[in-house]
C-alpha positions, 0 to 999 in steps of 0.5 A, a space after each residue: 827333733 835334735 841331732 846326734 853327733 853322726 849326723 842323725 834326727 832323732 824325734 819322738 812319736 807322740 802317740 804312738 809311744 816311740 822315739 825314733 832316728 833317721 841316720 844320714 842315709 835315710 834308714 828310720 829305726 824306731 824305738 817303743 819307750 816301755 812306759 805305756 801311754 807315756 806320750 814322749 815329747 822334748 828330746 835332746 842330745 846329752 852330754 852322757 852321749 845318750 838322747 834324752 827324752 820327757 814322757 810328758 804323762 809319768 813326769 819323767 826323763 828317759 835316756 836312750 843310748 843308741 850303741 848299747 840300748 840301755 834305758 835309764 829313768 830319772 825320778 819323778 819331778 
């Protein structure tokens, strides 16, 4: 789990293949990870304003920008 600058909590739902956010009012929003069975795990806010997380089964990192809903994928490692 991690906090974003707005005070929302972000976390991964590994077996559901989702990233989720709980805002300060308690509303939960879930976002599907587009890579099937990627098992998102570690999550952290980045200096670019996005929330970054790892895709355990694909050896990749992905970002999510809450305001624009853009997702970027990094190279495999």
